[in-house]
C-alpha positions as CSV (number, residue, x, y, z in Angstrom):
1,M,15.2,17.4,2.2
2,T,14.0,18.1,5.8
3,E,10.8,17.6,7.5
4,G,10.2,21.3,7.8
5,S,11.1,22.1,4.0
6,Q,8.4,19.7,2.8
7,S,5.6,21.2,5.2
8,R,4.0,24.4,4.4
9,I,2.1,25.9,7.6
10,L,-0.6,28.5,8.1
11,V,-0.3,30.5,11.3
12,V,-3.8,32.1,12.2
13,D,-3.7,35.0,14.6
14,D,-5.2,38.3,14.8
15,V,-2.4,39.6,16.9
16,R,0.6,40.2,14.7
17,E,3.1,40.1,17.4
18,S,1.8,36.7,18.6
19,A,1.8,35.2,14.8
20,L,5.4,36.3,14.5
21,I,6.4,34.6,17.8
22,T,4.9,31.4,16.7
23,R,6.3,31.7,13.3
24,A,9.8,32.3,14.8
25,L,9.5,29.2,17.0
26,L,8.6,27.0,13.9
27,A,11.7,28.4,12.2
28,R,13.9,27.3,15.0
29,G,12.3,24.0,14.4
30,N,13.4,23.9,10.8
31,F,9.9,24.7,9.6
32,D,10.7,27.8,7.1
33,R,7.5,27.7,4.8
34,I,5.3,29.6,7.1
35,D,2.1,32.1,6.0
36,I,0.4,34.0,8.1
37,A,-3.3,35.2,8.3
38,S,-4.6,37.9,10.5
39,G,-8.1,36.8,10.8
40,G,-10.6,33.9,10.2
41,L,-11.9,35.0,7.2
42,E,-8.4,35.6,5.7
43,A,-7.5,31.8,6.5
44,L,-10.5,30.6,5.1
45,K,-9.7,32.4,2.0
46,M,-6.1,31.3,2.1
47,C,-7.4,27.7,2.1
48,G,-9.7,28.1,-0.8
49,I,-12.9,28.4,1.2
50,T,-15.5,31.0,0.1
51,P,-17.5,33.0,3.0
52,D,-20.5,30.7,2.4
53,G,-18.3,27.7,3.2
54,E,-18.2,26.3,-0.2
55,A,-14.7,25.3,-1.7
56,D,-13.5,27.7,-4.2
57,S,-12.9,25.9,-7.6
58,T,-10.2,28.3,-8.6
59,A,-8.2,27.8,-5.5
60,E,-6.0,24.9,-4.1
61,H,-4.8,25.4,-0.4
62,P,-1.0,24.4,-0.1
63,Y,-0.8,23.8,3.7
64,Q,-0.1,20.7,5.3
65,L,-1.3,22.1,8.8
66,V,-2.8,24.8,10.3
67,V,-2.1,26.6,13.9
68,L,-5.2,28.2,14.6
69,D,-5.9,30.9,17.4
70,I,-9.3,30.4,19.0
71,M,-9.8,34.1,19.9
72,M,-10.4,36.4,17.0
73,P,-12.5,39.3,16.2
74,D,-14.2,38.4,12.9
75,I,-14.9,34.8,13.1
76,D,-13.3,32.7,16.0
77,G,-11.1,29.7,15.7
78,L,-14.1,27.3,16.5
79,E,-16.1,28.4,13.4
80,V,-13.0,28.6,11.4
81,C,-12.2,25.0,12.2
82,A,-15.7,23.7,11.8
83,R,-15.8,25.4,8.4
84,M,-12.6,23.7,7.3
85,R,-13.9,20.4,8.6
86,L,-17.0,20.9,6.6
87,A,-15.0,21.9,3.2
88,K,-13.5,19.0,1.2
89,G,-10.2,20.3,0.5
90,T,-9.4,20.9,4.3
91,R,-11.7,18.0,5.7
92,D,-8.3,16.0,6.8
93,L,-5.9,19.2,7.3
94,P,-4.1,18.8,10.6
95,I,-5.2,21.8,12.8
96,L,-3.6,22.7,16.1
97,M,-5.7,25.2,18.0
98,L,-3.9,27.7,20.4
99,T,-5.9,29.2,23.5
100,A,-5.4,31.3,26.3
101,T,-7.3,29.3,28.8
102,N,-7.4,25.7,30.2
103,D,-11.2,26.1,30.5
104,T,-12.6,22.4,29.9
105,E,-15.7,23.6,28.0
106,T,-13.7,25.7,25.6
107,L,-11.2,22.7,24.8
108,N,-14.4,20.2,24.4
109,Q,-15.7,22.8,21.9
110,A,-12.3,22.8,20.1
111,F,-12.3,19.2,19.6
112,M,-16.2,18.9,18.7
113,A,-15.2,21.7,16.0
114,G,-12.5,19.3,14.7
115,A,-9.2,20.3,16.0
116,D,-6.7,17.6,16.2
117,D,-4.7,19.1,19.1
118,F,-4.2,22.4,21.3
119,L,-1.8,24.2,23.1
120,T,-2.1,26.9,25.8
121,K,-0.5,30.3,25.6
122,P,2.2,31.4,26.2
123,I,3.4,28.8,23.7
124,D,6.2,26.3,25.0
125,E,8.6,25.9,21.9
126,M,9.5,22.0,22.6
127,R,5.9,21.4,23.1
128,L,4.6,23.4,19.9
129,L,7.2,21.5,17.8
130,A,6.6,18.2,19.3
131,R,2.8,18.6,18.7
132,I,3.5,19.7,15.1
133,R,5.7,17.0,14.0
134,N,3.3,14.4,15.6
135,L,0.6,15.8,13.5
136,L,2.3,15.9,10.4
137,R,3.6,12.5,10.9
138,M,0.3,11.1,11.8
139,R,-1.3,12.8,8.5
140,R,1.3,11.2,6.1
141,E,0.6,7.7,7.7
142,Q,-3.1,8.3,7.0
143,E,-2.4,9.5,3.3
144,R,-0.3,6.2,2.8
145,R,-2.9,3.9,4.5
146,A,-5.7,5.7,2.4
147,L,-3.8,5.3,-0.9
148,R,-2.9,1.7,0.1
149,E,-6.5,0.7,1.2
150,E,-8.0,1.9,-1.9
151,D,-5.5,0.4,-4.2
152,L,-5.9,-3.0,-2.1
153,R,-9.9,-2.4,-2.3
154,V,-9.7,-2.5,-6.0
155,Q,-7.5,-5.4,-6.2
156,N,-9.1,-7.3,-3.9
157,A,-12.9,-6.7,-5.4
158,A,-11.3,-7.8,-8.6
159,L,-10.1,-10.9,-7.4
160,R,-13.2,-11.8,-5.2
161,Q,-15.6,-11.2,-8.0
162,G,-13.7,-12.8,-10.6
163,Q,-13.6,-9.3,-12.5
164,L,-10.2,-9.8,-13.7
165,T,-9.3,-8.2,-17.0
166,L,-7.8,-10.1,-19.9
167,S,-4.6,-8.5,-18.9
168,L,-4.3,-10.4,-15.8
169,I,-5.1,-13.9,-17.5
170,D,-2.6,-16.0,-19.2
171,P,-4.0,-16.9,-22.7
172,T,-2.2,-20.2,-23.0
173,T,-2.9,-21.7,-19.7
174,N,-5.8,-19.4,-18.6
175,L,-4.3,-19.0,-15.2
176,L,-3.8,-15.9,-13.6
177,K,-0.6,-13.9,-14.7
178,D,2.3,-13.2,-12.3
179,R,1.0,-9.7,-11.8
180,V,-1.7,-11.4,-9.7
181,L,1.3,-12.9,-7.1
182,E,2.6,-9.5,-6.9
183,L,-0.8,-8.1,-6.0
184,V,-1.3,-10.6,-3.1
185,I,2.3,-10.3,-2.1
186,S,1.5,-6.5,-1.8
187,D,-1.7,-7.3,0.2
188,C,0.0,-9.6,2.5
189,R,2.6,-6.9,3.5
190,A,0.1,-4.4,3.8
191,R,-2.3,-6.4,6.1
192,G,0.9,-8.2,8.1
193,R,0.2,-11.6,6.9
194,P,2.8,-14.4,6.2
195,A,2.3,-16.4,3.1
196,A,3.8,-19.8,1.6
197,L,5.0,-19.8,-1.9
198,S,5.8,-22.7,-4.2
199,L,7.4,-22.6,-7.7
200,V,6.7,-25.5,-10.1
201,R,8.9,-25.9,-13.1
202,I,8.5,-28.3,-16.1
203,I,11.8,-29.8,-16.2
204,D,13.7,-29.4,-19.5
205,Y,10.9,-27.1,-20.9
206,G,13.3,-25.5,-23.1
207,A,14.4,-28.6,-24.6
208,Y,10.9,-29.6,-25.4
209,V,10.1,-26.7,-27.1
210,A,13.3,-27.1,-29.1
211,A,12.4,-30.5,-30.3
212,H,8.7,-30.0,-30.8
213,G,8.3,-26.3,-31.4
214,Q,6.6,-23.5,-29.7
215,D,3.0,-24.5,-30.7
216,K,3.8,-28.0,-29.0
217,G,5.3,-26.3,-26.1
218,E,2.2,-24.1,-25.4
219,A,0.0,-27.2,-25.6
220,L,2.1,-28.8,-22.8
221,L,1.7,-25.8,-21.0
222,A,-2.0,-25.9,-21.2
223,Q,-2.1,-29.7,-20.4
224,V,-0.1,-29.3,-17.4
225,A,-2.1,-26.2,-16.3
226,D,-5.3,-28.3,-16.3
227,M,-3.7,-31.0,-14.5
228,L,-2.6,-28.8,-11.7
229,Q,-5.9,-27.1,-11.5
230,A,-7.5,-30.4,-10.8
231,I,-5.5,-30.9,-7.7
232,P,-7.3,-29.8,-4.5
233,A,-5.9,-26.9,-3.0
234,P,-6.7,-24.7,0.3
235,L,-9.4,-22.1,-0.9
236,A,-6.9,-19.1,-0.3
237,V,-4.1,-20.6,-2.9
238,Y,-3.4,-18.6,-6.1
239,L,-2.1,-20.6,-8.9
240,T,-0.4,-18.4,-11.5
241,A,1.3,-18.9,-14.7
242,Y,4.9,-17.9,-14.2
243,G,7.0,-17.3,-17.1
244,P,8.0,-20.1,-19.7
245,G,7.3,-23.7,-18.3
246,S,6.6,-22.4,-14.6
247,F,4.1,-21.8,-12.3
248,M,3.8,-20.1,-8.9
249,L,1.4,-20.5,-6.1
250,I,0.9,-18.3,-3.1
251,H,-1.1,-19.3,0.1
252,P,-1.6,-16.1,2.1
253,G,-2.0,-16.4,5.7
254,A,-0.5,-19.8,5.9
255,P,1.0,-20.9,9.1
256,S,3.7,-22.8,7.4
257,A,4.6,-24.3,3.9
258,S,3.5,-27.8,4.7
259,A,0.1,-27.5,2.7
260,L,1.9,-26.4,-0.5
261,E,4.6,-29.0,0.0
262,D,1.5,-31.8,0.1
263,W,0.3,-30.0,-3.0
264,N,3.6,-30.0,-4.6
265,A,3.9,-33.8,-4.2
266,R,0.4,-34.6,-5.4
267,A,1.2,-32.3,-8.7
268,A,4.5,-33.9,-9.4
269,E,2.6,-37.3,-9.0
270,A,-0.1,-36.4,-11.4
271,V,2.2,-35.3,-14.1
272,E,4.1,-38.2,-13.7
273,L,1.1,-40.5,-14.0
274,G,0.1,-38.3,-17.0
275,A,3.1,-40.2,-18.9
276,I,3.4,-37.4,-21.2
277,N,6.3,-38.4,-23.5
278,H,9.2,-35.7,-23.5
279,G,11.4,-36.8,-26.3
280,N,14.2,-34.5,-25.7
281,S,15.2,-34.6,-22.1
282,I,18.5,-36.2,-20.5
283,Q,16.5,-36.3,-17.2
284,A,13.7,-38.6,-17.8
285,E,11.7,-40.1,-20.8
286,H,8.4,-38.4,-19.8
287,V,7.5,-35.0,-18.9
288,T,8.4,-34.5,-14.8
289,L,8.1,-31.4,-12.5
290,W,10.5,-29.7,-10.1
291,T,9.0,-27.9,-7.0
292,R,10.3,-25.9,-4.3
293,T,8.5,-24.2,-1.3
294,V,9.1,-21.4,0.9
295,W,7.4,-19.6,3.7
296,A,8.1,-16.2,4.6
297,E,7.1,-13.3,7.2
298,P,5.1,-10.4,5.2
299,S,8.3,-8.3,5.1
300,G,10.3,-11.0,3.2
301,L,7.7,-12.3,0.7
302,A,9.1,-10.5,-2.4
303,A,12.7,-11.5,-1.4
304,A,11.5,-15.0,-0.9
305,A,10.1,-15.2,-4.3
306,D,13.1,-14.3,-5.9
307,T,15.2,-16.5,-3.8
308,I,13.3,-19.7,-4.8
309,I,13.5,-18.7,-8.3
310,D,17.3,-18.3,-8.1
311,R,18.0,-21.6,-6.3
312,T,15.6,-23.7,-8.7
313,K,17.6,-22.2,-11.7
314,Q,20.9,-23.1,-9.9
315,E,19.9,-26.5,-8.8
316,L,18.4,-27.3,-12.4
317,L,21.7,-26.1,-14.1
318,E,23.6,-28.3,-11.6
319,R,21.5,-31.5,-12.9
320,Q,22.4,-31.1,-16.3
């Protein structure tokens, strides 16, 4: 589907011939969903705005952009623009004003009324299409950013205030679930921040569960989780439960993986010193950890997480 076929545009001009010319120029740029309003009041009605300036609760405007002439007999384009900016439904609707003059005062009034851009008549086709495509592009980016910022605002508020629901807390370890890792990765990508990732796995955890049972396996996870939480780490680090026998850490904004590498070494040492009897491992008498760390740019974080998991699985299989 082309950009034009996705965008519905309202052309507002009291001169029918002028409106048809504008529509024809837009059609040549593949914008084929064009409606025409013959005056300001009709334009407001088509956008779901009542004469008193309130939004009509029964109407929903379908437009992605308005091409609005300034000079009209009922109410001029400046007032139409100002009313659209006051109405909730059209507050952020891109508006391209058309004017027959380059008068500085008129142009200032257009921008003060809320116009996003303007063109002088007679309309140049290339300039018209370029301005409209630019406004539509900017609007789509604003919508994406607004959705992303709202999502991140909710996520970050929950993380900062500790108001995480039980769905984000692993009941066995009392650590954050892997869903939080996804949220932090999303936040890093949105804000352009790199991060370090670390995978910590209990070696032969499946064999431990096979020998001692699921309850003992969960008790081991809880014990190791307590040990991990006792190890000092940078304040920005998130420690999460990441599947059977595994934990994942993420350090957003880290300039390298060195801090998590140091943490990994202390974690492995702490568990080794704990001397937890394994009883079913060909690797060691006691429970031990396998750790791997990676650092990635924002766009590569999700792939880095998958890679470190796949490589760890392969390396542990090769040890058996």
